[in-house]
C-alpha positions as semicolon CSV with decimal commas, in nm:
position;residue;x (nm);y (nm);z (nm)
1;Q;9,010;10,992;11,312
2;L;9,313;10,900;11,137
3;Q;9,319;10,726;10,789
4;L;9,610;10,494;10,825
5;V;9,787;10,341;10,517
6;E;10,063;10,069;10,548
7;S;10,319;9,982;10,271
8;G;10,654;9,787;10,252
9;G;10,539;9,418;10,305
10;A;10,710;9,169;10,063
11;L;10,848;8,826;10,067
12;V;11,192;8,806;10,239
13;Q;11,417;8,509;10,318
14;P;11,489;8,386;10,681
15;G;11,740;8,625;10,829
16;G;11,643;8,927;10,620
17;S;11,499;9,265;10,671
18;L;11,195;9,490;10,574
19;R;11,084;9,847;10,692
20;L;10,722;9,880;10,695
21;S;10,572;10,253;10,719
22;C;10,238;10,383;10,786
23;T;10,129;10,714;10,702
24;A;9,800;10,940;10,753
25;P;9,717;11,270;10,613
26;G;9,623;11,561;10,844
27;D;9,741;11,794;11,115
28;T;9,672;11,574;11,433
29;F;9,923;11,285;11,334
30;D;10,144;11,347;11,648
31;Y;9,869;11,363;11,891
32;Y;9,836;11,000;11,863
33;T;10,028;10,676;11,973
34;I;10,068;10,463;11,670
35;G;10,103;10,072;11,701
36;W;10,175;9,775;11,464
37;F;9,987;9,481;11,489
38;R;10,009;9,144;11,282
39;Q;9,766;8,841;11,223
40;A;9,889;8,526;11,090
41;P;9,623;8,295;10,938
42;G;9,413;8,117;11,201
43;K;9,568;8,325;11,482
44;E;9,447;8,626;11,677
45;R;9,554;8,970;11,619
46;E;9,884;9,023;11,818
47;G;10,036;9,371;11,930
48;V;10,409;9,402;11,788
49;S;10,530;9,720;11,870
50;C;10,375;10,116;11,943
51;I;10,532;10,445;11,973
52;S;10,366;10,750;12,149
53;G;10,295;11,053;11,949
54;G;10,623;11,240;12,045
55;S;10,821;10,954;12,021
56;T;10,929;10,950;12,413
57;S;10,777;10,602;12,484
58;T;10,784;10,259;12,289
59;R;10,659;9,908;12,386
60;Y;10,771;9,590;12,200
61;A;10,624;9,252;12,219
62;D;10,852;9,010;12,385
63;S;10,891;8,804;12,032
64;V;11,052;9,097;11,854
65;K;11,242;9,262;12,113
66;G;11,622;9,328;11,979
67;R;11,496;9,262;11,634
68;F;11,238;9,492;11,544
69;T;11,268;9,890;11,596
70;I;10,984;10,145;11,576
71;S;11,016;10,507;11,509
72;R;10,829;10,805;11,370
73;D;10,882;11,110;11,157
74;N;10,597;11,348;11,232
75;T;10,712;11,597;10,984
76;K;10,638;11,330;10,720
77;N;10,329;11,189;10,911
78;T;10,483;10,851;10,880
79;V;10,584;10,548;11,156
80;Y;10,811;10,293;11,057
81;L;10,893;9,952;11,167
82;Q;11,232;9,829;11,099
83;M;11,245;9,455;11,101
84;N;11,572;9,270;11,124
85;N;11,652;8,894;11,137
86;L;11,296;8,789;11,021
87;Q;11,192;8,414;11,070
88;P;10,906;8,226;10,919
89;G;10,718;8,294;11,255
90;D;10,669;8,658;11,140
91;T;10,509;8,563;10,863
92;A;10,142;8,769;10,878
93;V;9,932;9,073;10,754
94;Y;10,101;9,356;10,948
95;Y;9,846;9,649;11,038
96;C;9,893;9,994;11,184
97;A;9,630;10,158;11,407
98;A;9,617;10,470;11,602
99;G;9,561;10,479;11,992
100;K;9,198;10,568;12,076
101;A;9,246;10,868;12,277
102;R;9,474;11,155;12,223
103;F;9,801;11,238;12,420
104;A;9,777;10,894;12,567
105;F;10,015;10,579;12,558
106;P;9,781;10,260;12,574
107;D;9,880;9,913;12,641
108;L;9,958;9,722;12,322
109;K;9,615;9,549;12,293
110;A;9,396;9,549;12,008
111;L;9,125;9,693;12,187
112;N;9,271;10,002;12,274
113;F;9,360;10,129;11,919
114;D;9,128;10,203;11,617
115;S;9,152;10,384;11,260
116;W;9,303;10,060;11,126
117;G;9,488;10,051;10,804
118;Q;9,433;9,775;10,521
119;G;9,756;9,581;10,621
120;T;10,036;9,490;10,446
121;Q;10,150;9,115;10,387
122;V;10,482;9,009;10,517
123;T;10,619;8,650;10,424
124;V;10,916;8,519;10,530
125;S;11,016;8,197;10,341
126;S;11,313;8,031;10,139
């Protein structure tokens, strides 16, 4: 299993941008789809976006389409989530996770992912 670590969370004003990073050591990083999820206080964890191991496929939640972009650099074992035009509703702890099966591209549901990172806080507020 991968050992994923997120970074990049911060306090940002509405309309601002952030880039989150998700990294893991090892030589099997590119075998796995990596997903970003978020959880706000009192709410269930929801899928934000995911990207296949070779970057050929991506998925986005409707709430972030056109504002968030996922990408990966397998030479750096890193997946990025570029978040633009952030709104207060985007406030949450953001987690990355790996698809349970190698070389698969699962639906963006938490039950299809494991190896969760510890999360990084994103707060959008004026």
